[in-house]
C-alpha positions as CSV (number, residue, x, y, z in Angstrom):
1,M,-24.6,-7.1,-0.9
2,S,-20.9,-5.7,-1.5
3,H,-22.5,-1.9,-1.8
4,A,-24.3,-2.8,1.4
5,I,-21.2,-3.8,3.2
6,I,-19.1,-0.9,2.0
7,N,-21.8,1.8,2.7
8,L,-22.3,0.2,6.4
9,Q,-18.3,0.6,6.9
10,A,-18.2,3.8,5.3
11,I,-21.0,5.2,7.5
12,T,-19.8,3.9,10.6
13,A,-16.2,5.1,10.2
14,L,-17.8,8.6,9.5
15,A,-20.3,9.0,12.2
16,F,-17.5,7.6,14.6
17,S,-15.1,10.3,13.4
18,I,-17.9,13.2,13.6
19,I,-19.1,12.3,17.1
20,L,-15.6,12.1,18.2
21,L,-14.4,15.3,16.8
22,V,-18.0,17.2,18.3
23,R,-17.4,15.5,21.8
24,A,-13.6,16.2,21.8
25,G,-12.4,18.7,24.3
26,P,-9.4,21.1,23.8
27,A,-5.8,20.0,24.2
28,R,-4.6,19.2,27.6
29,V,-0.8,19.9,28.6
30,L,-0.7,16.8,30.9
31,Q,-2.2,13.5,30.2
32,P,-1.8,10.1,32.1
33,A,0.1,7.7,30.1
34,V,1.6,4.3,30.0
35,R,5.3,4.4,29.7
36,F,7.3,1.9,27.4
37,P,11.0,1.7,27.2
38,L,12.3,2.3,23.8
39,L,13.8,-1.4,23.5
40,V,10.2,-2.9,24.4
41,S,8.7,-0.5,21.6
42,L,11.3,-1.2,19.1
43,V,10.8,-5.1,19.5
44,A,7.0,-4.9,19.4
45,I,7.4,-2.8,16.1
46,I,9.7,-5.4,14.6
47,T,8.4,-8.6,15.8
48,L,4.5,-8.2,15.3
49,P,4.8,-7.8,11.7
50,M,7.2,-10.6,11.3
51,L,4.9,-13.0,13.2
52,L,2.0,-12.1,10.8
53,F,4.0,-12.0,7.6
54,W,6.7,-14.8,7.8
55,R,4.3,-17.4,6.0
56,T,4.3,-15.1,3.0
57,L,8.1,-15.2,2.7
58,T,7.9,-18.4,0.6
59,L,5.0,-17.2,-1.9
60,P,6.0,-17.6,-5.4
61,F,6.0,-15.2,-8.2
62,T,2.7,-14.2,-9.7
63,H,1.2,-11.8,-12.1
64,D,3.2,-8.7,-12.7
65,T,6.0,-9.9,-10.2
66,C,7.2,-12.5,-12.8
67,G,7.4,-9.8,-15.6
68,L,9.3,-7.2,-13.4
69,V,11.8,-9.6,-11.5
70,F,12.8,-11.2,-14.9
71,M,13.3,-7.8,-16.4
72,A,15.3,-6.6,-13.6
73,V,17.4,-9.6,-13.7
74,H,18.3,-9.2,-17.2
75,Q,18.6,-5.3,-17.3
76,S,21.9,-3.5,-17.5
77,V,23.3,-0.3,-15.9
78,T,22.4,1.5,-19.4
79,D,18.9,0.2,-19.2
80,I,18.6,1.9,-15.8
81,L,20.2,5.1,-17.0
82,H,17.6,5.4,-20.0
83,L,14.7,5.2,-17.3
84,F,15.6,9.1,-16.5
85,A,15.4,10.3,-20.0
86,P,12.9,10.4,-22.9
87,P,12.8,6.9,-24.4
88,P,13.2,6.2,-28.4
89,M,10.0,4.3,-28.1
90,P,6.6,5.3,-26.9
91,P,7.1,5.6,-22.8
92,D,5.6,3.7,-20.1
93,Y,2.5,5.1,-18.2
94,F,4.4,5.5,-15.4
95,F,7.6,7.3,-14.3
96,R,9.3,5.5,-11.3
97,P,13.0,5.5,-12.3
98,L,14.4,5.6,-8.7
99,A,12.1,2.5,-7.6
100,Y,12.8,0.5,-10.8
101,G,16.6,1.2,-10.3
102,A,16.3,-0.1,-6.7
103,F,14.5,-3.0,-8.1
104,W,17.4,-3.7,-10.6
105,M,20.0,-3.2,-7.9
106,Y,18.2,-5.7,-5.6
107,A,17.8,-8.2,-8.4
108,K,21.9,-8.6,-8.3
109,W,21.5,-10.5,-5.1
110,A,18.0,-11.8,-5.0
111,H,18.0,-13.2,-8.6
112,L,15.0,-15.2,-9.1
113,E,14.4,-16.5,-5.6
114,P,10.8,-15.6,-4.1
115,V,12.1,-15.8,-0.5
116,R,14.5,-13.2,-1.1
117,W,12.4,-10.7,-2.9
118,N,9.6,-11.1,-0.3
119,A,12.0,-10.5,2.7
120,W,12.9,-7.3,1.0
121,C,9.3,-6.1,0.8
122,L,8.9,-7.0,4.4
123,G,12.2,-5.4,5.6
124,I,11.4,-2.0,4.0
125,H,7.8,-2.1,5.6
126,I,9.5,-2.9,9.2
127,G,11.9,0.2,8.2
128,N,8.6,2.2,7.6
129,C,7.2,1.2,10.8
130,L,10.1,2.6,12.7
131,L,10.1,5.7,11.1
132,V,6.5,6.0,11.9
133,Y,7.4,5.7,15.5
134,A,10.2,8.2,15.3
135,L,7.8,10.8,13.7
136,A,5.2,10.2,16.2
137,R,7.7,10.9,19.1
138,Q,8.6,13.9,17.0
139,L,5.2,15.2,17.2
140,A,5.1,14.7,21.0
141,F,3.6,11.5,21.0
142,G,4.2,9.5,24.4
143,S,6.1,6.3,23.9
144,F,2.9,4.3,24.2
145,G,0.9,6.2,21.6
146,A,3.8,6.3,19.5
147,T,4.2,2.5,19.6
148,V,0.4,1.7,19.1
149,A,0.4,4.2,16.2
150,S,3.5,2.5,14.3
151,L,1.8,-1.0,15.3
152,V,-1.5,0.0,13.6
153,F,0.7,1.0,10.6
154,A,2.5,-2.3,10.8
155,V,-0.5,-4.3,10.8
156,H,-3.3,-2.6,9.1
157,G,-5.4,-5.2,7.2
158,T,-4.8,-3.5,3.8
159,R,-1.1,-4.4,4.1
160,A,-1.6,-7.9,2.7
161,E,-1.3,-6.5,-1.0
162,A,1.2,-3.8,-0.2
163,V,3.8,-6.1,1.8
164,A,3.0,-9.7,0.2
165,W,3.2,-8.7,-3.4
166,P,6.6,-7.4,-4.8
167,P,5.7,-5.0,-7.3
168,V,4.2,-2.8,-4.5
169,R,7.8,-2.1,-3.3
170,V,7.1,1.2,-5.1
171,D,4.7,2.2,-2.7
172,L,7.1,1.1,0.3
173,L,10.0,3.2,-1.3
174,A,7.9,6.3,-1.9
175,T,6.4,6.0,1.8
176,F,10.1,5.6,3.1
177,F,11.4,8.8,1.4
178,V,8.0,10.6,2.4
179,L,8.6,9.6,6.1
180,L,12.2,10.6,6.1
181,T,11.1,14.1,4.5
182,L,8.5,14.5,7.3
183,L,11.1,14.0,10.0
184,A,13.2,16.7,8.2
185,V,10.4,19.1,7.9
186,N,9.9,18.8,11.7
187,K,13.6,19.3,12.2
188,I,13.4,22.9,10.1
189,A,10.2,23.7,11.8
190,E,11.9,23.2,15.3
191,G,14.5,25.9,14.2
192,G,17.2,23.0,12.9
193,S,19.8,24.1,10.4
194,R,19.3,25.2,6.8
195,W,21.2,22.2,5.7
196,W,18.0,20.3,6.6
197,Y,16.5,21.9,3.5
198,L,19.1,20.1,1.3
199,C,17.7,16.9,3.1
200,I,14.2,17.5,2.1
201,V,15.0,18.4,-1.4
202,T,16.7,15.0,-2.0
203,T,14.4,12.8,0.0
204,A,11.3,14.5,-1.6
205,S,12.7,14.2,-4.9
206,S,13.6,10.4,-4.1
207,A,9.9,9.7,-3.2
208,L,8.4,11.4,-6.2
209,L,10.7,9.5,-8.5
210,S,9.6,6.5,-6.9
211,K,5.7,6.6,-7.0
212,E,3.3,9.2,-8.1
213,A,1.3,9.1,-4.6
214,A,4.3,11.0,-3.2
215,Y,2.9,14.1,-4.9
216,G,0.8,14.9,-1.8
217,L,3.6,15.4,0.2
218,P,3.4,19.4,0.4
219,L,-0.3,18.9,1.6
220,V,0.8,16.2,4.0
221,A,3.5,18.4,5.6
222,W,1.1,21.6,5.7
223,A,-1.5,19.7,7.7
224,M,1.1,18.2,10.1
225,L,2.7,21.7,10.8
226,S,-0.8,23.6,10.8
227,W,-0.6,24.2,14.6
228,R,2.8,25.7,14.1
229,P,3.3,29.7,13.4
230,K,3.3,30.6,9.8
231,N,6.6,31.6,9.7
232,Q,7.9,28.2,10.6
233,R,5.7,26.2,8.3
234,L,5.5,28.4,5.2
235,P,9.1,28.2,3.9
236,V,9.2,24.5,4.1
237,V,5.8,24.1,2.5
238,V,6.9,26.2,-0.3
239,T,10.0,24.4,-0.6
240,L,8.2,21.2,-1.2
241,F,5.7,22.4,-3.6
242,A,8.7,23.8,-5.5
243,V,10.1,20.4,-5.5
244,C,6.9,18.7,-6.6
245,A,6.6,21.4,-9.6
246,I,10.2,20.7,-11.0
247,C,9.7,16.8,-10.5
248,F,6.5,17.1,-12.6
249,L,7.7,19.2,-15.1
250,Y,10.7,16.7,-15.5
251,R,7.9,13.8,-15.7
252,L,6.2,15.8,-18.4
253,W,9.6,15.9,-20.4
254,V,10.2,12.3,-20.2
255,L,6.9,10.9,-20.6
256,G,5.9,13.6,-23.1
257,G,2.7,14.1,-21.1
258,I,1.2,13.6,-17.7
259,G,1.3,9.8,-17.7
260,G,-0.3,7.7,-15.1
261,Y,-3.2,4.7,-15.5
262,G,-5.2,5.3,-18.9
263,T,-8.9,5.2,-19.5
264,T,-10.4,3.0,-22.0
265,E,-9.8,5.4,-24.7
266,G,-5.9,5.4,-24.1
267,K,-6.0,8.9,-22.4
268,P,-4.7,9.6,-18.9
269,A,-7.3,9.1,-16.2
270,A,-5.9,11.9,-14.1
271,L,-7.1,14.4,-16.9
272,H,-10.9,13.3,-16.4
273,F,-11.5,15.0,-13.2
274,S,-14.9,14.7,-11.4
275,L,-15.5,16.8,-8.3
276,L,-18.4,14.2,-7.4
277,R,-15.8,11.3,-7.7
278,L,-13.1,13.1,-5.7
279,I,-15.5,13.8,-3.0
280,N,-17.0,10.3,-3.0
281,G,-13.2,8.5,-2.8
282,L,-11.6,10.8,-0.2
283,F,-14.4,11.6,2.0
284,Y,-16.5,8.4,1.9
285,R,-15.2,5.5,-0.1
286,E,-11.6,5.5,1.7
287,W,-12.9,5.6,5.3
288,A,-14.6,2.2,4.8
289,F,-11.4,0.5,4.2
290,L,-9.3,2.7,6.6
291,F,-11.4,1.6,9.5
292,F,-12.6,-1.7,8.3
293,P,-9.7,-3.3,6.0
294,I,-11.5,-6.7,5.5
295,N,-11.5,-8.9,2.4
296,W,-15.0,-10.2,2.3
297,S,-14.6,-12.8,-0.3
298,E,-14.2,-15.3,2.3
299,R,-16.0,-15.7,5.5
300,P,-14.2,-14.4,8.6
301,E,-12.7,-16.9,11.0
302,P,-13.7,-16.8,14.5
303,A,-10.7,-14.6,15.4
304,L,-11.8,-12.0,12.8
305,W,-15.4,-11.9,14.3
306,C,-14.2,-11.4,17.6
307,G,-11.8,-8.6,16.5
308,L,-14.8,-7.0,15.1
309,V,-16.6,-7.1,18.2
310,A,-13.6,-5.7,19.9
311,M,-13.3,-2.7,17.4
312,A,-17.1,-2.2,17.6
313,A,-16.7,-2.0,21.4
314,V,-13.8,0.5,21.0
315,L,-15.8,2.8,18.7
316,L,-18.8,2.8,21.0
317,A,-16.6,3.3,24.2
318,I,-14.9,6.1,22.6
319,A,-18.0,7.7,20.8
320,I,-20.2,7.4,23.9
321,F,-18.5,6.8,27.1
322,W,-14.8,7.9,26.7
323,P,-14.4,11.3,25.4
324,V,-11.0,12.5,24.4
325,D,-9.2,15.7,24.3
326,D,-7.4,17.6,21.6
327,R,-9.9,18.1,18.8
328,K,-7.7,20.0,16.6
329,G,-4.8,17.6,16.7
330,L,-7.1,14.8,16.0
331,L,-8.7,16.9,12.9
332,R,-5.1,17.6,11.5
333,L,-4.3,14.0,11.5
334,L,-7.5,13.3,9.6
335,V,-6.6,15.9,7.2
336,M,-3.0,14.5,6.7
337,T,-4.8,11.1,5.8
338,V,-6.9,12.8,3.1
339,A,-4.0,14.9,1.7
340,A,-1.8,11.4,1.6
341,A,-4.6,9.9,-0.6
342,L,-5.4,12.9,-2.7
343,P,-2.9,11.9,-5.6
344,A,-4.6,8.6,-6.0
345,Y,-8.2,9.4,-5.5
346,Q,-9.5,7.7,-8.7
347,L,-8.0,4.6,-7.4
348,L,-9.9,4.8,-4.0
349,F,-13.0,2.9,-5.3
350,L,-12.1,-0.4,-3.8
351,N,-14.6,-3.4,-3.8
352,T,-15.0,-6.0,-0.8
353,D,-12.3,-7.9,-2.0
354,L,-9.8,-5.4,-1.1
355,N,-8.0,-5.7,-4.7
356,G,-6.1,-2.3,-5.0
357,A,-5.8,-1.7,-1.5
358,R,-2.0,-1.0,-2.1
359,V,-2.9,2.7,-2.9
360,L,-3.9,3.1,1.0
361,Y,-0.3,2.5,2.2
362,L,0.7,5.8,2.7
363,P,-2.7,7.4,3.7
364,V,-2.8,4.5,6.4
365,L,0.1,6.8,8.3
366,G,-2.4,9.7,8.8
367,I,-4.8,7.1,10.4
368,A,-2.2,5.5,12.3
369,L,-1.3,8.6,14.1
370,F,-4.8,9.5,14.5
371,W,-5.2,6.3,16.7
372,G,-2.4,6.9,18.5
373,A,-3.4,10.3,19.3
374,V,-7.0,9.0,20.5
375,I,-5.3,6.6,22.7
376,Q,-3.0,9.1,24.3
377,A,-5.4,11.6,24.5
378,Q,-7.7,9.4,26.8
379,R,-7.9,10.7,30.3
380,K,-7.3,7.5,32.4
381,I,-4.6,4.8,31.8
382,H,-6.8,1.8,31.8
383,R,-8.7,3.1,29.1
384,Q,-5.6,3.7,26.9
385,I,-4.6,0.1,27.4
386,A,-8.3,-1.2,26.6
387,V,-8.6,0.9,23.2
388,A,-5.0,-0.3,22.2
389,I,-5.6,-4.0,22.7
390,G,-9.0,-3.9,21.1
391,L,-7.7,-1.9,18.2
392,L,-4.5,-4.0,17.4
393,F,-6.3,-7.2,18.1
394,F,-8.8,-6.3,15.4
395,Q,-6.2,-5.2,12.6
396,S,-3.8,-8.3,13.6
397,A,-7.0,-10.5,13.1
398,A,-8.0,-8.5,9.7
399,L,-4.5,-8.9,8.2
400,A,-4.0,-12.4,9.2
401,H,-7.5,-13.2,7.4
402,N,-6.4,-11.1,4.4
403,L,-2.8,-12.7,4.0
404,R,-4.5,-16.3,4.3
405,I,-6.8,-15.5,1.1
406,W,-3.6,-13.9,-0.4
407,S,-1.5,-17.0,0.1
408,E,-4.2,-19.1,-1.1
409,G,-4.4,-17.1,-4.3
410,S,-0.7,-17.3,-4.9
411,L,-0.4,-20.9,-4.6
412,L,-3.6,-21.5,-6.9
413,A,-1.7,-19.4,-9.5
414,Q,1.5,-21.4,-9.0
415,R,-0.4,-24.6,-9.5
416,A,-1.9,-23.2,-12.6
417,Y,1.4,-22.1,-14.0
418,R,2.7,-25.5,-13.4
419,E,-0.1,-27.2,-15.3
420,I,0.6,-25.3,-18.4
421,S,4.7,-26.0,-18.1
422,V,3.9,-29.8,-17.9
423,Q,1.8,-29.6,-21.2
424,L,4.6,-27.4,-22.7
425,A,7.2,-30.0,-21.8
426,N,5.0,-33.0,-23.4
427,G,4.0,-31.4,-26.3
428,Q,5.2,-29.2,-29.5
429,G,3.4,-26.4,-31.4
430,L,2.0,-23.0,-30.6
431,M,0.0,-22.7,-27.5
432,G,-2.8,-20.5,-26.7
433,V,-4.8,-19.7,-23.3
434,E,-8.2,-18.4,-22.9
435,N,-10.1,-16.7,-19.9
436,L,-7.0,-15.7,-17.8
437,P,-8.8,-13.9,-15.0
438,A,-7.1,-10.8,-13.6
439,T,-7.8,-11.3,-10.0
440,W,-9.2,-14.1,-7.7
441,K,-10.8,-13.0,-4.4
442,G,-9.2,-9.9,-4.9
443,V,-5.7,-11.6,-5.4
444,F,-3.8,-10.6,-8.5
445,F,-4.0,-13.8,-10.6
446,L,-3.2,-15.1,-13.9
447,K,-3.8,-12.3,-16.4
448,N,-0.5,-10.2,-16.7
449,S,3.0,-11.7,-17.5
450,F,1.5,-15.2,-18.0
451,P,4.4,-16.6,-20.2
452,T,6.9,-15.5,-17.6
453,C,5.2,-16.6,-14.7
454,V,5.0,-20.1,-16.5
455,L,8.8,-20.2,-16.8
456,L,9.6,-18.8,-13.3
457,N,7.2,-21.7,-11.6
458,S,8.2,-24.4,-14.0
459,G,10.1,-25.9,-11.2
460,G,12.9,-26.3,-14.0
461,T,11.3,-28.0,-16.9
462,L,11.5,-25.0,-18.8
463,H,14.8,-23.1,-19.7
464,A,13.5,-20.2,-21.9
465,L,10.6,-18.3,-22.0
466,P,7.6,-20.0,-23.6
467,D,5.7,-18.7,-26.6
468,I,2.0,-18.8,-25.2
469,R,-0.5,-16.5,-26.7
470,E,-3.7,-15.3,-24.9
471,I,-6.6,-15.8,-27.1
472,P,-9.7,-13.5,-26.8
473,V,-12.9,-15.5,-26.0
474,G,-14.5,-16.2,-29.2
475,A,-11.5,-15.8,-31.3
476,P,-10.5,-18.5,-34.1
477,L,-8.2,-21.4,-33.0
478,D,-6.8,-22.5,-36.2
479,R,-3.3,-21.3,-35.8
480,F,-2.8,-22.8,-32.4
481,A,-1.6,-26.6,-32.0
482,R,-2.9,-26.4,-28.3
483,V,-5.5,-24.6,-26.5
484,Y,-6.2,-24.3,-22.9
485,R,-9.1,-22.5,-21.3
486,W,-9.1,-21.4,-17.4
487,N,-12.3,-22.9,-15.6
488,D,-13.3,-20.7,-13.1
489,K,-15.3,-23.5,-11.3
490,S,-12.8,-26.3,-11.1
491,L,-10.0,-23.9,-11.0
492,H,-8.0,-25.9,-13.6
493,F,-7.1,-25.5,-17.1
494,D,-9.6,-27.2,-19.7
495,K,-7.9,-28.6,-22.8
496,L,-10.0,-27.4,-25.9
497,K,-7.6,-28.6,-28.7
């Protein structure tokens, strides 16, 4: 069933895109447009995501969050500096020293308070949304088209995991620096001072030292500037490729290899290249979730069904009745989307529960600008308004649905941690736990950092990191004084010993 849903979403998205491009006319100099005062745009861009995300500010620490927050609180300046050089022990698979450094700095104020950590993620996300608006205006979008593009970026359904889960601050920070780089790139292309080159070297390096997803930056910039003369785009794109090459060599030196996610054999997954998988991920699977970012683990609410109807109406109206202009401009933005997703193409094979949707945080930039361009390329103002309302209603309903599932999963995990903390406080001896699931309905759950999560969610009953061991199913239980197994049906721990 899940494959059928994904195929339906992908085929619909691709069919719409192809029909739109085939029917699109050439760019026109003048288009009627809705005009938005700057203040109205800024208020909308800040307010809408806050309305949708405010309930997530109080969500507890779960999964990897606990380990990362606990580590950041206890790290020293020396620990952070060591992230920039080869470690004495085998290194982490990832090289994100700037993001981890920012995490450590924020921990000095946020400590172990979830509200502050969650607010930080939301604040960075809103900052990115404002930068998307600035970029759209720089790309000659009208005020209405730029506002809609920024709002699509803000409330896209994939944002549940990306904003409500603090470990994804690496994606938020990398995108922040990518957006700053693109703004500077446009300044250079427009004939700005050569000092802007220093800016793009700084911001691009910061993006690359925050997360590997930023390695698509040169191709994103090339796609964005493809309409400009060669002498305006070539120097800046070459500069970005040079920055990426230097940062990549630096990464190789620190990690002693390419790093990244590993395969079951322990080798870097990035070295297992597959052309078929690349095409499938970038040109098929990705579009299913860029156009229809819905977590199907739970039945949609009436609002989301209405949103789906509105989205279907928008797609049909544009594909059949409301042709748009500027085919080359729209194609350029779709290429930007593909370029942004290229470094993480092996992670694009999401399922219907949207687990792992954080990898789409940066690629949504291209699709958000695409929708802004589609709206302002409409030839009548009432069509622009209708498309914007239908699109934003669907994305907001999808995000609200996904956030509800994310909140339920986080609170369920907290309840599980507290069950174990009570048992720890009421007994003695080594404790073992079995069957810890990695996800629940697409939400990262109990598998990682379990002892730290129990400590941080114990409500003060524990004051030190507990000695809890995860036991592989079927392993002997002799050396454990107490053993608990997670029950996927009752959603509680069963006592085995």
